[in-house]
C-alpha positions as CSV (number, residue, x, y, z in Angstrom):
1,M,28.2,-3.7,-25.9
2,K,25.8,-3.7,-29.4
3,R,24.9,-7.3,-28.7
4,V,23.9,-7.0,-25.2
5,Q,21.9,-3.3,-26.7
6,G,20.3,-6.3,-29.5
7,L,19.1,-8.5,-26.7
8,I,17.1,-5.7,-24.4
9,P,14.1,-5.2,-25.7
10,S,13.3,-1.6,-27.7
11,T,10.7,-0.8,-25.7
12,V,13.0,-0.9,-22.6
13,R,16.3,0.9,-24.6
14,K,13.1,4.0,-25.2
15,Q,12.0,4.3,-21.7
16,Q,16.1,4.2,-20.6
17,H,16.8,7.3,-22.7
18,G,13.8,8.9,-22.7
19,G,13.7,9.4,-19.1
20,R,17.5,9.7,-18.7
21,H,17.8,13.7,-17.8
22,Q,14.4,13.3,-15.6
23,K,15.4,10.1,-12.9
24,P,18.0,12.2,-11.5
25,L,15.5,15.0,-10.9
26,W,13.2,12.9,-9.5
27,L,15.5,11.3,-7.1
28,A,16.5,14.7,-5.8
29,A,13.2,15.8,-5.2
30,C,12.4,12.6,-3.5
31,I,15.3,13.4,-0.9
32,A,14.6,16.5,-0.9
33,L,10.4,16.1,0.4
34,L,12.1,12.9,2.5
35,G,14.3,16.2,4.2
36,V,11.1,18.2,5.0
37,V,8.9,15.6,5.9
38,A,12.4,14.4,8.5
39,L,11.4,17.8,10.0
40,L,7.8,17.3,10.7
41,S,8.5,14.0,12.4
42,I,10.4,15.9,14.8
43,L,8.2,18.7,14.8
44,V,4.6,16.9,15.0
45,G,3.5,14.8,18.2
46,S,1.4,14.4,21.4
47,R,3.5,17.9,22.5
48,S,4.2,20.6,19.6
49,L,7.3,22.1,19.5
50,A,8.2,25.0,17.6
51,P,10.8,25.1,14.8
52,S,13.1,27.2,17.3
53,V,13.2,25.0,19.8
54,I,14.0,22.6,17.4
55,G,17.1,24.6,16.3
56,A,18.2,25.1,19.8
57,A,17.8,21.1,20.8
58,L,19.9,20.3,17.4
59,F,22.8,22.8,18.2
60,S,22.6,23.9,21.6
61,F,22.0,21.2,23.9
62,D,20.1,21.5,27.2
63,P,20.4,18.1,29.2
64,H,17.9,20.2,31.9
65,N,15.3,21.3,29.2
66,D,12.7,18.6,29.0
67,A,11.7,19.4,25.2
68,H,15.5,18.9,24.3
69,L,15.3,15.2,26.1
70,V,12.2,14.9,24.2
71,I,13.6,15.6,20.8
72,W,17.2,13.7,21.6
73,S,15.6,10.9,23.1
74,L,12.6,10.2,21.4
75,R,12.0,11.8,18.0
76,I,15.4,12.0,17.0
77,P,15.9,7.7,17.6
78,R,12.3,7.5,16.1
79,L,12.7,9.2,13.0
80,I,16.3,7.4,12.2
81,I,14.6,4.0,12.6
82,G,11.6,5.1,10.3
83,I,14.2,6.3,8.0
84,L,16.5,3.1,7.9
85,A,13.5,0.8,8.3
86,G,11.3,2.3,5.1
87,A,14.6,2.4,2.9
88,A,15.9,-1.5,3.8
89,L,11.6,-2.7,2.9
90,G,11.9,-0.6,0.3
91,A,15.4,-2.2,-1.4
92,S,14.3,-5.1,-0.6
93,G,10.9,-5.3,-1.8
94,A,12.7,-3.9,-5.0
95,V,14.9,-6.9,-5.1
96,M,12.0,-9.2,-4.4
97,Q,10.3,-8.3,-7.5
98,A,13.7,-8.2,-10.1
99,L,14.2,-11.7,-8.6
100,T,10.8,-13.8,-8.8
101,R,9.4,-11.3,-11.8
102,N,6.6,-10.9,-9.8
103,P,5.2,-7.2,-9.3
104,L,3.2,-8.8,-6.2
105,A,6.3,-10.0,-4.4
106,E,7.1,-7.9,-0.8
107,P,9.8,-9.5,1.5
108,G,7.1,-10.8,3.4
109,L,8.1,-13.3,0.3
110,L,10.6,-14.8,2.0
111,G,9.8,-15.5,5.5
112,V,10.9,-13.1,7.2
113,N,8.4,-11.6,8.4
114,A,7.0,-14.9,10.2
115,G,10.0,-16.0,11.2
116,A,10.9,-12.7,13.2
117,A,7.4,-12.7,14.8
118,A,7.8,-16.5,15.3
119,A,10.9,-15.9,17.3
120,V,9.9,-12.9,19.4
121,I,7.0,-14.5,20.9
122,L,8.7,-17.6,21.3
123,G,11.4,-15.5,23.3
124,V,8.3,-13.8,25.4
125,A,6.6,-17.1,26.3
126,I,9.2,-19.2,26.8
127,G,12.0,-17.0,28.2
128,D,10.0,-13.9,29.5
129,I,10.9,-11.8,27.8
130,N,9.8,-8.1,27.2
131,N,12.6,-6.0,26.6
132,I,12.9,-4.1,23.0
133,H,16.7,-4.9,22.6
134,H,16.0,-8.8,23.1
135,Y,13.4,-8.1,20.5
136,V,15.8,-6.8,18.4
137,W,18.3,-10.2,17.7
138,L,15.5,-12.4,18.6
139,A,13.8,-11.1,15.8
140,F,16.6,-10.6,13.4
141,A,18.1,-14.4,14.5
142,G,14.4,-15.6,13.6
143,A,14.1,-13.8,10.0
144,G,17.6,-15.2,9.3
145,L,17.1,-18.8,10.0
146,A,13.4,-18.5,8.7
147,G,15.3,-16.8,4.7
148,G,17.6,-19.2,5.1
149,A,15.3,-22.4,5.4
150,V,13.7,-20.8,2.3
151,F,16.7,-20.6,1.0
152,V,17.4,-23.9,1.3
153,L,13.8,-25.5,0.2
154,S,14.0,-23.8,-2.4
155,A,17.2,-24.6,-4.4
156,N,17.5,-26.2,-7.5
157,G,20.2,-28.5,-8.0
158,G,23.8,-27.0,-7.9
159,R,21.9,-23.3,-9.9
160,G,20.6,-21.8,-6.3
161,P,17.2,-21.2,-5.7
162,D,14.4,-21.4,-8.2
163,P,12.1,-18.3,-8.5
164,L,8.8,-20.1,-8.3
165,R,10.3,-22.3,-5.7
166,L,11.1,-19.2,-3.7
167,V,7.7,-17.6,-3.4
168,L,6.0,-21.5,-2.8
169,A,8.7,-22.3,0.0
170,G,8.1,-18.7,1.5
171,A,4.8,-19.0,1.6
172,A,4.2,-22.7,2.4
173,L,6.9,-21.8,5.5
174,S,5.0,-18.6,6.7
175,I,1.4,-20.4,7.0
176,I,3.6,-23.3,9.7
177,L,5.2,-20.2,11.5
178,A,1.9,-18.0,11.6
179,S,0.6,-21.0,13.4
180,L,3.2,-21.6,15.7
181,T,2.7,-18.0,16.6
182,G,-0.9,-18.4,17.4
183,I,-0.1,-21.4,19.5
184,A,2.0,-19.2,21.3
185,L,0.5,-16.4,21.8
186,L,-2.7,-18.7,23.3
187,N,-0.4,-19.7,26.0
188,T,1.2,-16.5,27.0
189,P,0.5,-14.5,29.9
190,T,-1.5,-11.4,29.4
191,S,0.9,-9.1,31.5
192,A,4.0,-10.2,29.5
193,L,2.2,-9.2,26.0
194,E,2.0,-5.7,26.0
195,T,5.6,-4.8,24.8
196,F,5.4,-7.7,22.1
197,R,1.7,-5.9,20.7
198,N,3.7,-2.6,19.9
199,W,6.2,-4.3,18.6
200,A,4.0,-6.8,16.4
201,A,1.9,-4.0,15.5
202,G,4.5,-2.1,13.1
203,S,5.9,1.0,15.5
204,V,8.8,2.8,15.2
205,D,8.1,3.7,18.4
206,G,9.8,3.2,22.0
207,R,13.5,2.4,20.5
208,D,16.5,4.6,21.6
209,F,19.8,5.1,19.4
210,E,21.2,1.0,20.6
211,V,18.7,-0.3,18.4
212,A,19.7,2.3,15.3
213,A,22.8,1.8,15.8
214,T,21.9,-1.9,15.0
215,L,19.6,-1.5,12.0
216,A,22.1,0.9,10.3
217,L,24.9,-2.0,10.4
218,S,22.1,-4.5,9.0
219,V,20.5,-1.7,6.6
220,G,24.1,-1.0,5.2
221,C,25.2,-3.9,4.5
222,G,22.2,-4.9,2.8
223,L,22.2,-1.6,0.9
224,L,26.0,-2.4,-0.3
225,I,24.9,-5.7,-1.5
226,C,21.9,-4.3,-3.7
227,I,24.8,-1.7,-4.9
228,M,26.6,-4.9,-6.0
229,I,24.1,-6.4,-8.1
230,A,21.5,-3.7,-9.0
231,G,22.9,-4.0,-13.1
232,H,22.8,-7.7,-12.5
233,L,19.0,-7.2,-11.5
234,N,18.7,-6.1,-14.7
235,A,19.2,-9.3,-16.4
236,V,17.5,-11.3,-14.0
237,A,14.2,-9.7,-14.3
238,L,14.7,-10.4,-18.4
239,G,14.6,-14.2,-17.7
240,D,17.2,-17.1,-16.9
241,D,17.9,-17.9,-20.6
242,L,18.7,-14.3,-21.9
243,G,20.8,-13.6,-18.5
244,R,23.0,-16.1,-19.4
245,A,22.7,-15.1,-22.5
246,L,24.2,-11.5,-21.0
247,G,26.9,-13.4,-19.2
248,V,25.4,-13.0,-15.7
249,D,26.1,-15.5,-13.4
250,L,22.8,-15.9,-12.4
251,R,23.4,-18.5,-9.2
252,R,25.6,-15.7,-7.7
253,T,23.0,-13.0,-8.3
254,L,20.3,-14.7,-6.7
255,L,22.4,-15.8,-3.7
256,L,23.0,-12.6,-3.3
257,A,19.7,-11.3,-3.6
258,C,18.6,-13.5,-1.2
259,L,21.5,-12.7,1.6
260,A,20.3,-8.8,1.1
261,V,16.7,-9.7,1.1
262,M,17.5,-11.2,4.8
263,L,20.1,-8.7,6.0
264,L,17.0,-5.3,4.9
265,A,13.7,-6.7,5.8
266,G,14.9,-9.0,8.6
267,S,16.8,-6.1,10.2
268,A,13.8,-3.7,9.6
269,T,11.2,-6.3,10.7
270,A,13.6,-6.6,14.3
271,A,13.6,-2.7,14.5
272,A,10.2,-1.8,13.7
273,G,8.4,-5.4,13.6
274,P,6.2,-6.2,10.5
275,I,5.4,-3.9,8.2
276,G,3.5,-4.8,5.6
277,F,3.0,-3.3,1.9
278,V,5.7,-0.4,2.0
279,G,7.9,-2.9,0.3
280,L,5.5,-3.3,-2.7
281,M,4.2,0.3,-2.9
282,A,7.8,2.0,-3.1
283,P,8.6,0.1,-6.3
284,H,5.9,0.0,-8.3
285,L,5.7,4.5,-7.9
286,A,9.6,3.7,-8.9
287,R,8.7,1.7,-11.9
288,A,6.4,4.3,-12.8
289,I,9.2,7.1,-12.8
290,A,11.9,4.8,-13.9
291,G,10.9,2.4,-15.8
292,P,12.5,-1.0,-16.1
293,D,16.1,-0.1,-14.8
294,Q,16.6,-2.0,-11.7
295,R,19.6,0.5,-10.6
296,W,17.0,3.5,-10.6
297,I,14.2,1.3,-9.3
298,L,16.3,0.6,-5.9
299,S,17.4,3.9,-5.3
300,L,14.1,5.8,-6.0
301,S,12.6,2.4,-4.2
302,T,14.9,3.2,-1.2
303,V,14.2,7.3,-0.8
304,M,10.3,6.7,-1.4
305,A,10.0,3.6,0.9
306,A,11.5,5.4,3.7
307,L,9.2,8.7,2.9
308,L,6.1,6.5,3.0
309,L,6.8,5.3,6.8
310,L,7.7,8.4,7.4
311,V,4.6,9.8,6.2
312,A,2.9,7.2,7.8
313,D,4.0,7.3,10.9
314,I,3.2,11.3,11.2
315,I,-0.6,10.2,10.3
316,G,-0.6,7.7,13.1
317,R,0.1,10.7,15.6
318,V,-2.4,13.0,14.3
319,I,-5.3,10.5,13.4
320,A,-5.8,9.5,16.9
321,A,-4.4,12.2,19.1
322,P,-3.4,12.7,21.8
323,A,-3.5,8.3,21.5
324,E,-0.9,7.2,19.0
325,V,-2.2,4.6,15.9
326,A,1.3,2.3,15.0
327,A,2.6,3.2,11.5
328,G,2.0,-0.7,10.1
329,I,-1.3,-0.2,10.5
330,V,-1.8,3.0,9.0
331,T,0.1,1.7,5.8
332,A,-1.8,-1.7,6.0
333,L,-5.2,1.0,5.6
334,I,-2.8,2.4,2.4
335,G,-1.3,-0.4,0.7
336,G,-4.7,-2.5,1.2
337,P,-6.5,-0.5,-1.9
338,F,-2.8,0.3,-3.2
339,F,-2.6,-3.6,-3.6
340,L,-5.9,-4.3,-5.6
341,V,-5.9,-1.6,-8.0
342,I,-1.9,-3.4,-8.9
343,V,-3.9,-7.0,-8.8
344,R,-6.5,-5.1,-11.1
345,R,-3.7,-3.9,-13.7
346,T,-1.2,-6.7,-13.4
347,G,-3.8,-9.6,-14.0
348,G,-3.2,-11.0,-10.4
349,G,1.1,-10.6,-10.3
350,K,1.6,-11.9,-14.1
351,P,5.1,-11.2,-15.3
């Protein structure tokens, strides 16, 4: 144990001990705030509902009451999708930044967003698919295939994926798939693109409990893997040599980390569309509170990203009422300036 502590920089140890009591308080505060925002998510919409109506719908549902039907068929599934998709993006973003040791990394670097979009538009163009339930499976398959291809392309002999090759392979494949998506879009009838346009903008609206259940299963598996490797990500973030000195199996950790990102980012993209910047912003906010400890970064990122996506969804409902702006557009408007600030502070993503 003393040998391990001696290999960890003193600044890291100070931050770990200094914030030991503050981190649980921050996590509890974020969870409490998420609960408040979740309630607002049910209350706010094109039709305002009183808290008493919400309580009645939750505890004494009346199928003949249209307000109760709005809550259970539209707003609660939307809330669940927003929380799960946000949590998935936050956790996968934290894993990607630890894996690549790049503060500008996000889940899209693994090609999952581009793979999901390409699979969906090809399904629309070739198979005339216009049902969100079919979109989810197409997007999930496309994200998984793209992530697997990046994993194979970034393999470094028998030692598993190399972090630098992972980023380069993901960027190259994303460009190829984006070009393929553009070609398919130009040759797809306009009438078939309405549902795709809503999905591609990054929206949590129009999903039901069936989509939420599929998302919950994938996110649960992905988060379980993150819990398994959280401690080892601390060693990975310190570099390959130091990680091996700490006795961590880097190849196994990288394999599991890539699988977690594919499950988390792939399922979130499948259910809600390609939502950018949430997986980038949440880990940075978490790191400002938790320091370098990846276990706390993962925990806080998961909750903060869910909070960010729910807030973006609420803003999208009220900013142009009675019309709505997709949550993915709101996160892009918020995340763009945030990204520029990060670039200036980190010197362009240097570890």
